[in-house]
C-alpha positions as CSV (number, residue, x, y, z in Angstrom):
1,M,0.0,0.0,0.0
2,T,1.6,3.3,-1.1
3,S,1.2,6.4,1.1
4,E,0.1,9.8,-0.2
5,P,3.0,12.2,-0.7
6,T,3.2,14.6,2.1
7,T,3.4,18.4,1.8
8,S,7.1,18.4,2.7
9,N,7.8,15.7,0.0
10,R,6.0,17.8,-2.6
11,A,8.0,20.9,-1.6
12,E,11.2,18.9,-1.8
13,E,10.4,17.6,-5.2
14,S,9.5,21.1,-6.4
15,S,12.8,22.5,-5.0
16,T,14.7,19.7,-6.7
17,G,13.0,20.4,-10.0
18,F,13.7,24.1,-9.7
19,T,17.3,23.4,-9.0
20,A,17.6,21.2,-12.0
21,L,16.1,23.8,-14.2
22,W,18.4,26.5,-12.7
23,N,21.5,24.4,-13.3
24,R,20.5,24.0,-17.0
25,L,20.6,27.8,-17.5
26,P,23.9,29.2,-19.1
27,D,26.6,30.0,-16.6
28,R,28.8,31.9,-19.1
29,V,28.3,34.2,-22.0
30,G,28.3,31.9,-25.1
31,R,27.0,32.0,-28.7
32,G,23.4,31.5,-27.6
33,T,23.6,34.6,-25.3
34,R,25.1,36.7,-28.1
35,V,22.5,35.5,-30.7
36,L,19.7,36.4,-28.3
37,A,21.3,39.8,-27.7
38,W,21.1,40.5,-31.5
39,L,17.5,39.2,-31.6
40,V,16.6,41.7,-28.8
41,L,18.1,44.6,-30.8
42,I,16.6,43.5,-34.2
43,S,13.2,42.8,-32.8
44,N,13.0,46.2,-31.0
45,I,13.9,47.9,-34.3
46,L,11.5,45.8,-36.4
47,I,8.5,46.7,-34.1
48,V,9.2,50.4,-34.8
49,G,8.7,49.5,-38.5
50,T,5.4,47.6,-37.9
51,G,4.2,50.3,-35.5
52,G,5.0,52.9,-38.2
53,L,2.9,50.9,-40.7
54,V,0.0,51.0,-38.3
55,R,0.2,54.8,-38.1
56,L,1.0,55.4,-41.8
57,T,-1.8,53.2,-43.1
58,G,-4.4,54.8,-40.8
59,S,-4.8,51.6,-38.9
60,G,-4.3,53.0,-35.4
61,M,-7.9,52.3,-34.5
62,G,-8.1,49.1,-36.5
63,C,-8.6,47.3,-33.2
64,P,-10.8,49.9,-31.3
65,T,-9.9,48.5,-27.9
66,W,-7.1,46.9,-25.9
67,P,-5.9,44.3,-25.0
68,Y,-8.8,42.7,-27.0
69,C,-9.2,43.8,-30.7
70,T,-12.9,44.3,-30.1
71,A,-15.1,44.3,-27.0
72,D,-15.9,40.6,-27.7
73,S,-12.9,39.2,-29.6
74,L,-9.2,39.0,-28.9
75,I,-8.4,38.8,-32.6
76,P,-9.8,40.7,-35.6
77,T,-13.3,39.7,-36.8
78,D,-14.7,39.5,-40.3
79,A,-16.7,42.7,-39.6
80,L,-13.5,44.7,-39.3
81,S,-11.4,46.1,-42.1
82,W,-7.9,45.2,-43.1
83,H,-6.7,48.0,-40.8
84,S,-7.5,45.6,-37.9
85,I,-5.1,43.0,-39.3
86,V,-2.3,45.6,-39.5
87,E,-2.9,46.8,-36.0
88,F,-3.3,43.2,-34.6
89,G,-0.1,42.2,-36.4
90,N,1.9,44.8,-34.5
91,R,0.3,43.7,-31.2
92,T,1.3,40.1,-32.0
93,L,4.9,41.1,-32.6
94,T,4.9,42.5,-29.0
95,G,4.4,38.9,-27.9
96,V,7.5,37.9,-29.8
97,L,9.5,40.6,-28.2
98,V,8.4,39.4,-24.7
99,V,9.5,35.8,-25.5
100,I,12.9,37.1,-26.8
101,A,13.3,39.3,-23.8
102,L,12.5,36.5,-21.4
103,L,15.0,34.1,-23.1
104,A,17.7,36.8,-23.1
105,F,17.1,37.4,-19.4
106,L,17.2,33.7,-18.6
107,S,20.5,33.4,-20.6
108,V,22.3,35.8,-18.1
109,V,20.3,35.4,-14.8
110,R,22.9,33.0,-13.4
111,L,25.6,35.5,-14.2
112,R,24.1,38.4,-12.2
113,A,27.0,38.3,-9.7
114,Q,29.8,38.2,-12.4
115,R,28.0,40.3,-15.0
116,P,25.5,42.6,-13.2
117,E,25.3,44.9,-16.2
118,L,23.9,42.1,-18.4
119,F,21.4,41.2,-15.8
120,A,20.3,44.9,-15.5
121,L,20.1,45.5,-19.2
122,T,17.9,42.5,-19.9
123,F,15.7,43.2,-16.9
124,A,15.3,46.8,-18.1
125,N,14.4,45.6,-21.6
126,G,11.7,43.3,-20.3
127,I,10.2,46.1,-18.0
128,G,10.4,48.5,-20.9
129,I,8.5,46.2,-23.3
130,I,5.7,45.8,-20.7
131,L,5.5,49.5,-20.1
132,Q,5.4,50.1,-23.8
133,A,2.5,47.7,-24.3
134,L,0.6,49.4,-21.5
135,I,1.2,52.9,-23.0
136,G,0.1,51.5,-26.4
137,G,-3.2,50.4,-24.8
138,V,-3.7,53.9,-23.3
139,V,-3.0,55.4,-26.7
140,V,-5.8,53.3,-28.2
141,W,-8.2,54.1,-25.4
142,L,-7.6,57.8,-25.8
143,H,-7.9,57.6,-29.6
144,L,-4.3,58.3,-30.6
145,P,-3.4,61.7,-28.9
146,P,-0.2,62.9,-30.7
147,N,1.8,63.7,-27.6
148,L,1.2,60.2,-26.1
149,V,2.0,58.6,-29.4
150,G,5.3,60.6,-29.3
151,V,6.0,59.2,-25.9
152,H,5.3,55.7,-27.3
153,F,7.9,56.2,-30.0
154,F,10.5,57.7,-27.6
155,I,10.3,54.7,-25.4
156,S,10.8,52.5,-28.5
157,A,14.0,54.5,-29.2
158,A,15.1,54.1,-25.6
159,L,14.6,50.3,-25.8
160,V,16.7,50.2,-29.0
161,A,19.4,52.1,-27.2
162,N,19.2,49.7,-24.3
163,A,19.4,46.7,-26.7
164,A,22.4,48.2,-28.5
165,A,24.2,48.7,-25.2
166,Y,23.4,45.0,-24.3
167,V,24.9,43.8,-27.6
168,C,28.1,45.7,-27.0
169,R,28.4,44.4,-23.4
170,V,27.9,40.7,-24.3
171,Y,31.0,40.9,-26.4
172,G,32.9,42.7,-23.7
173,N,34.9,41.4,-20.8
174,P,33.6,41.4,-17.2
175,G,35.0,43.7,-14.6
176,P,35.5,47.5,-14.3
177,R,35.9,49.6,-17.4
178,V,37.8,52.9,-17.8
179,R,37.8,55.6,-20.5
180,S,40.1,54.6,-23.3
181,V,40.0,57.8,-25.3
182,T,41.0,61.4,-24.5
183,A,38.6,63.5,-22.4
184,R,38.2,65.9,-25.3
185,Y,37.1,63.1,-27.7
186,A,34.7,61.6,-25.1
187,L,33.1,65.1,-24.7
188,L,32.7,65.4,-28.4
189,V,31.0,62.0,-28.6
190,H,28.6,62.9,-25.8
191,L,27.8,66.2,-27.5
192,T,27.0,64.1,-30.6
193,S,24.7,61.8,-28.7
194,F,22.9,64.8,-27.3
195,A,22.4,66.2,-30.8
196,V,21.0,62.8,-31.9
197,A,18.5,62.9,-29.0
198,V,17.4,66.4,-29.8
199,T,17.0,65.5,-33.5
200,V,14.8,62.5,-32.6
201,I,12.7,64.5,-30.2
202,V,12.1,67.3,-32.7
203,G,11.3,64.6,-35.3
204,I,8.7,63.2,-32.9
205,M,7.1,66.6,-32.5
206,L,7.1,67.1,-36.3
207,T,5.4,63.7,-36.8
208,G,2.7,64.9,-34.4
209,A,2.0,67.8,-36.6
210,G,2.0,66.0,-39.9
211,P,-0.7,64.2,-41.9
212,H,0.0,60.6,-40.7
213,A,-2.2,60.6,-37.5
214,G,-3.0,56.8,-37.6
215,D,-6.7,57.5,-37.9
216,D,-8.8,60.1,-39.7
217,A,-10.4,61.2,-36.5
218,A,-7.1,61.6,-34.5
219,T,-6.1,65.1,-33.5
220,R,-2.8,66.8,-34.4
221,N,-0.5,68.8,-32.0
222,G,-1.2,72.1,-33.8
223,L,2.4,72.9,-34.8
224,D,3.2,74.2,-38.3
225,P,4.6,71.2,-40.1
226,V,6.4,73.3,-42.8
227,F,8.2,75.4,-40.2
228,W,9.0,72.4,-38.0
229,Q,10.6,70.5,-41.0
230,H,13.2,73.3,-41.0
231,V,13.6,73.1,-37.2
232,H,14.1,69.4,-37.5
233,S,16.9,69.8,-40.0
234,W,18.9,72.1,-37.7
235,P,20.0,69.6,-35.1
236,A,20.2,67.0,-37.8
237,Y,22.9,69.0,-39.6
238,V,24.7,69.7,-36.3
239,T,24.7,66.0,-35.6
240,L,26.2,65.4,-39.1
241,A,29.0,67.9,-38.4
242,L,29.8,66.5,-35.0
243,T,29.8,63.0,-36.4
244,L,32.3,64.0,-39.1
245,A,34.5,65.3,-36.3
246,I,34.3,62.1,-34.2
247,V,35.1,60.0,-37.4
248,V,38.2,62.1,-38.0
249,G,39.1,62.0,-34.3
250,S,38.8,58.2,-34.3
251,F,41.7,57.9,-36.7
252,S,44.0,59.6,-34.2
253,T,42.7,57.8,-31.2
254,P,44.9,54.9,-29.8
255,T,43.5,51.4,-30.0
256,A,40.2,52.7,-31.5
257,L,39.7,50.3,-34.4
258,K,36.3,49.0,-33.1
259,L,35.3,52.6,-32.2
260,R,36.3,53.8,-35.7
261,R,34.0,51.2,-37.3
262,W,31.1,52.3,-35.3
263,T,31.6,56.0,-36.1
264,L,31.8,55.1,-39.8
265,L,28.5,53.2,-39.5
266,L,27.0,56.1,-37.6
267,L,28.0,58.5,-40.4
268,S,26.7,56.2,-43.1
269,I,23.3,55.9,-41.4
270,E,23.1,59.7,-41.0
271,L,23.8,60.3,-44.7
272,I,21.1,57.9,-45.7
273,Q,18.7,59.3,-43.2
274,I,19.3,62.9,-44.4
275,A,18.8,61.7,-48.0
276,V,15.5,60.0,-47.1
277,G,14.4,62.9,-45.1
278,V,14.9,65.4,-47.9
279,W,13.3,63.0,-50.4
280,Q,10.2,62.5,-48.3
281,A,9.8,66.2,-47.6
282,R,9.9,67.0,-51.3
283,T,7.6,64.2,-52.4
284,G,4.7,64.8,-50.0
285,L,5.6,62.3,-47.3
286,P,4.9,59.0,-49.0
287,I,4.3,56.1,-46.6
288,V,7.2,54.0,-47.7
289,L,9.8,56.8,-47.2
290,V,8.3,57.9,-43.9
291,N,8.5,54.4,-42.5
292,I,12.1,54.0,-43.7
293,H,12.9,57.3,-42.0
294,M,11.3,56.1,-38.7
295,V,13.3,52.8,-38.8
296,L,16.5,54.7,-39.7
297,A,15.9,57.0,-36.7
298,V,16.1,54.2,-34.1
299,T,18.9,52.5,-36.1
300,L,20.8,55.8,-35.7
301,V,20.1,55.7,-32.0
302,A,21.6,52.2,-31.8
303,A,24.7,53.1,-33.7
304,M,25.2,56.2,-31.5
305,T,24.8,54.1,-28.4
306,A,27.5,51.7,-29.7
307,V,29.9,54.6,-30.2
308,V,29.3,55.7,-26.7
309,M,29.7,52.2,-25.3
310,N,33.1,51.9,-27.0
311,L,34.6,54.9,-25.3
312,K,35.5,52.6,-22.4
313,A,37.6,49.4,-22.3
314,P,38.4,46.9,-19.6
315,A,40.5,48.3,-16.8
316,R,43.5,46.0,-17.5
317,T,43.9,47.7,-20.9
318,E,43.8,51.2,-19.5
319,L,46.1,53.6,-21.2
320,S,48.4,55.9,-19.2
321,H,47.2,59.2,-18.0
322,T,49.6,60.9,-20.3
323,E,48.1,59.2,-23.3
324,L,44.6,60.1,-22.3
325,S,45.1,63.7,-21.3
């Protein structure tokens, strides 16, 4: 006659099962962790593209409520238009982001003592995605107010920056890091990153004044779109000038091969972004060009973040104070 398992036995079995699962998680940064880091970055950029399509195709209210698509259905119904499929597709991609974020977090959770920065970056990514989904729901409930839509995009840019930082750190060594460039060059890079942030913020304000509201009934922020196109170009050209300066400076910076590559990538993205921006402004803001411009904006943020991250190197490779003065 077998006896029923006691509460203590069940707790012990549960603890043993948890320990077994815990021990199967990675205990070092390997290829799988790096692949997941890239997936975090790519997925956070892609969702900007799909979110842009929602807005640009007028599908912002394709699913008129949240988290359900309609009051009675989680998914689009036959009674809804193709706009609901576009909107629901973007919502579905959020679920993919959550899965990738969870896997990335689990790939470094055992390393939280040795690599606390990886733990913090993946945790922040997961929290940011949840926050972004909640704000997206409020955006729908309030019928796409332009200022809140702008906040929604800004958080997306912040998540891309976080993901880019994570990619850089999974390829780095553990331990303290020190500045590996001169103070003057580091200041120049930080000024460039500030100019990038201003350019993105002004671009968000310009979008809130433009014709692509996401829905015919959505309001605009009241700014003059023609004037703000010029305002948007000012920090963009300042960013370009500063980027040219940091590219030139990278060639005279000791041990800066990786940094040089990132500055060149940053410059390339900016040149394409400026070309697309001018093109879209002169052709009446066609949907395809505006969406490319949006995706390039967050890609630019990612490249700028990578440049900033490469200003430091592991402490054991620290250059002398004379070299860095």
